[in-house]
C-alpha positions in Angstrom: -33.6 -11.8 -115.8 -37.3 -12.6 -116.2 -39.1 -14.6 -113.4 -38.9 -18.2 -114.6 -42.3 -19.3 -113.7 -44.5 -21.6 -115.7 -46.1 -19.4 -118.4 -48.9 -19.5 -120.8 -47.0 -17.7 -123.6 -43.8 -19.7 -123.0 -45.6 -23.0 -123.4 -47.0 -21.9 -126.7 -43.7 -20.7 -128.0 -41.8 -23.9 -127.0 -44.1 -26.0 -129.3 -43.2 -23.6 -132.2 -39.5 -24.2 -131.6 -40.0 -27.9 -132.2 -40.5 -27.1 -135.9 -36.9 -26.1 -136.1 -35.8 -29.2 -134.2 -37.7 -31.5 -136.5 -35.4 -30.3 -139.3 -32.3 -29.9 -137.2 -32.2 -33.3 -135.5 -33.1 -35.4 -138.6 -36.2 -37.1 -137.0 -37.9 -37.9 -140.3 -38.8 -41.5 -139.5 -40.6 -41.3 -136.2 -42.1 -44.3 -134.5 -45.1 -42.8 -132.8 -48.1 -41.3 -134.5 -50.1 -40.0 -131.5 -49.3 -37.3 -129.0 -48.5 -38.3 -125.4 -51.6 -38.3 -123.2 -51.0 -35.9 -120.3 -54.5 -36.5 -118.9 -55.6 -32.9 -119.8 -58.7 -32.7 -121.9 -59.4 -29.2 -123.2 -62.7 -28.1 -124.8 -64.1 -25.1 -126.6 -65.9 -24.3 -123.4 -62.5 -24.0 -121.7 -61.4 -21.6 -124.5 -64.4 -19.4 -123.8 -63.9 -19.6 -120.1 -60.3 -18.3 -120.5 -61.6 -15.4 -122.6 -64.2 -14.6 -120.0 -61.6 -14.5 -117.2 -59.5 -12.1 -119.2 -62.5 -10.0 -120.3 -61.8 -10.6 -124.0 -64.0 -11.1 -127.0 -62.5 -13.3 -129.8 -62.9 -11.5 -133.1 -65.2 -13.0 -135.7 -63.3 -14.4 -138.8 -63.9 -12.7 -142.1 -67.2 -13.7 -143.8 -65.6 -14.0 -147.2 -62.3 -15.0 -148.7 -59.4 -17.0 -147.3 -58.6 -16.4 -143.6 -54.9 -16.7 -144.4 -55.3 -13.4 -146.3 -56.1 -11.7 -143.1 -54.3 -11.0 -139.8 -55.5 -10.2 -136.3 -54.8 -6.6 -135.2 -54.9 -5.8 -131.5 -55.8 -2.4 -130.0 -56.0 -0.8 -126.6 -54.9 -2.0 -123.2 -56.7 -3.1 -120.0 -55.8 -4.7 -116.7 -55.3 -8.5 -116.5 -55.6 -10.4 -113.2 -56.7 -14.0 -113.8 -55.8 -17.6 -113.0 -55.9 -20.1 -116.0 -56.3 -23.8 -115.6 -54.4 -26.4 -117.5 -57.5 -27.1 -119.6 -57.9 -23.4 -120.4 -54.3 -22.9 -121.3 -54.4 -26.0 -123.6 -57.7 -24.8 -125.2 -56.2 -21.4 -125.9 -53.4 -23.1 -127.8 -55.6 -25.6 -129.7 -58.7 -23.8 -130.9 -59.6 -21.0 -133.4 -56.2 -20.4 -135.0 -55.5 -20.3 -138.7 -53.3 -23.3 -139.6 -51.4 -21.3 -142.1 -49.5 -19.7 -139.3 -50.4 -21.8 -136.3 -49.7 -25.5 -137.2 -50.6 -26.8 -133.7 -53.6 -28.9 -132.6 -54.6 -31.3 -129.8 -52.4 -29.6 -127.3 -52.2 -30.6 -123.7 -50.4 -28.5 -121.1 -49.5 -30.0 -117.7 -48.0 -27.9 -114.9 -45.5 -30.2 -113.1 -44.6 -28.1 -110.1 -42.5 -25.0 -109.3 -41.4 -23.4 -112.5 -41.7 -26.4 -114.7 -44.3 -27.6 -117.2 -44.7 -30.2 -119.9 -46.8 -30.2 -123.1 -47.8 -32.5 -125.9 -49.4 -31.7 -129.3 -49.6 -32.4 -133.0 -47.4 -30.1 -135.1 -48.0 -30.1 -138.8 -44.8 -29.8 -140.8 -43.9 -30.6 -144.4 -47.4 -32.0 -145.0 -47.3 -34.4 -142.1 -48.6 -34.4 -138.6 -45.8 -34.9 -136.0 -46.6 -35.9 -132.3 -44.4 -33.7 -130.1 -43.6 -33.7 -126.4 -41.7 -31.0 -124.5 -40.7 -30.1 -121.0 -38.8 -27.3 -119.4 -39.0 -24.0 -117.6 -40.1 -20.6 -118.8 -41.0 -17.1 -117.8 -42.0 -13.8 -119.2 -41.4 -10.3 -117.9 -43.1 -7.4 -119.6 -43.4 -8.7 -123.1 -40.1 -10.6 -123.2 -40.0 -14.4 -123.2 -37.2 -16.4 -121.5 -37.3 -20.2 -121.8 -35.1 -23.3 -121.3 -36.1 -26.6 -122.8 -35.2 -29.7 -120.8 -36.6 -32.4 -123.1 -38.1 -32.6 -126.6 -39.4 -35.7 -128.3 -40.7 -35.8 -131.9 -42.6 -38.9 -133.1 -41.3 -40.7 -130.0 -37.7 -39.9 -130.6 -35.6 -37.9 -128.2 -33.9 -34.8 -129.5 -30.2 -34.7 -128.6 -29.5 -32.3 -125.7 -27.0 -30.2 -127.7 -29.9 -29.0 -129.9 -32.0 -27.7 -127.1 -30.3 -24.3 -126.7 -30.8 -23.8 -130.4 -34.5 -24.3 -129.8 -34.4 -21.8 -126.9 -32.8 -19.1 -129.0 -35.0 -19.8 -132.0 -38.3 -19.5 -130.1 -37.3 -16.4 -128.3 -36.3 -14.8 -131.6 -39.6 -15.7 -133.1 -42.0 -14.9 -130.3 -40.5 -11.8 -128.7 -40.9 -9.6 -131.9 -44.5 -10.8 -132.2 -45.3 -10.0 -128.6 -43.8 -6.5 -129.1 -46.4 -5.9 -131.8 -49.3 -6.4 -129.4 -50.0 -3.1 -127.8 -51.1 -3.3 -124.2 -49.5 -6.7 -123.6 -47.4 -6.5 -120.4 -46.9 -9.2 -117.8 -46.1 -8.0 -114.3 -46.2 -11.3 -112.4 -46.8 -15.0 -113.0 -47.3 -17.6 -110.3 -48.1 -21.3 -110.6 -50.7 -22.2 -108.0 -52.8 -25.3 -107.2 -55.5 -23.8 -109.4 -53.3 -23.0 -112.4 -51.3 -20.0 -113.6 -52.0 -16.7 -112.0 -51.2 -13.8 -114.3 -51.3 -10.1 -113.6 -50.5 -7.2 -115.9 -52.3 -5.8 -119.0 -53.7 -7.3 -122.1 -55.1 -6.0 -125.4 -58.6 -4.6 -125.3 -60.0 -5.4 -128.8 -59.0 -7.4 -131.8 -60.1 -7.7 -135.4 -59.2 -9.3 -138.6 -57.9 -7.0 -141.3 -56.6 -7.8 -144.8 -52.9 -8.4 -145.0 -51.0 -5.6 -146.7 
């Protein structure tokens, strides 16, 4: 059983699961249009700070053509030992992602103590922006995600609790195969501290955009 500590990757994945819940719990007439404010304000400087801590260089997007025709390919492996703040985690989830496969923006991640966290974001689905809030516990060991959602709200409406295990299974089935395709990605330990999430293990060394086959 993976260590169920608050986790960078798990927070990302939990938001993705909400796309399933939007369909599954018939929340098509939400009341709210703005994400819940968790008092976390990420910036592009936080994104760069997170990369610097991990010793990574973000690949330049292709100069020509549609970015959706390309994919990021990761190579190599190197040690990872860094502590990421709430702002840095939020920035990593919010900036420099192709909306064709990452329909998330304006994300805020708040560590709520122990192994718990909450997040809010805008998720684009079916041509509409949905304000989403989640809370729960999560962890990762090696490159395998384990998560348990405690609460999900879409457009201000609470998802019925019986749907949450479906979201758990869905996001694990989606994320774990993707993590397995990143060579060098291996998490040895995760610890939530007063400064943020302390992560040790290994991470990819280089990345580049290549045309999709």
